[in-house]
C-alpha positions, 0 to 999 in steps of 0.5 A: 426209708424208715429213719427218714419217715420217723425224722419227718414225722417227728419234725411235723409233730414238733411243728404242730406241738409248737403251734398248738401251744401257741394257741393255748398259751399265746404271748399277750401281744399275739393274743390280742391279734388272735382274739380279734380273728377267732373266739377264745373257745375256738383257739383252745379247741384248735390248740388242744387238737394240734397238741393231741395230734402231735402226740398221736403222730409219734406216741402210738408208733413209738409205744407200738400200741394202736399204731392205727392212730397215727394215720387218724392223727394225720387225717385230723391234721389235714382237716385242720390245715384245710380249714385254716387254708379256707379261712386265710383265703376267705380273709384274703391273707395272701400276696 
């Protein structure tokens, strides 16, 4: 069970790391679309939050230093995901 938890934790961290880096360093064509939806400062905030959360999901558990930060990082990601869901529902971006 512990191995399964670590695999899922690392996969989740990699997904949020990739998404956070996309917010921080978007390709030019995607940057134009993102700028139309969100201000740049907010994109930087979200990207930084997602990258830090990805680190927070894995590093405390690996280093065994303040492992209580892992649930805190997960709660932070939950808040970001709920806000993203609300934004996309508000913009009627569903099928």
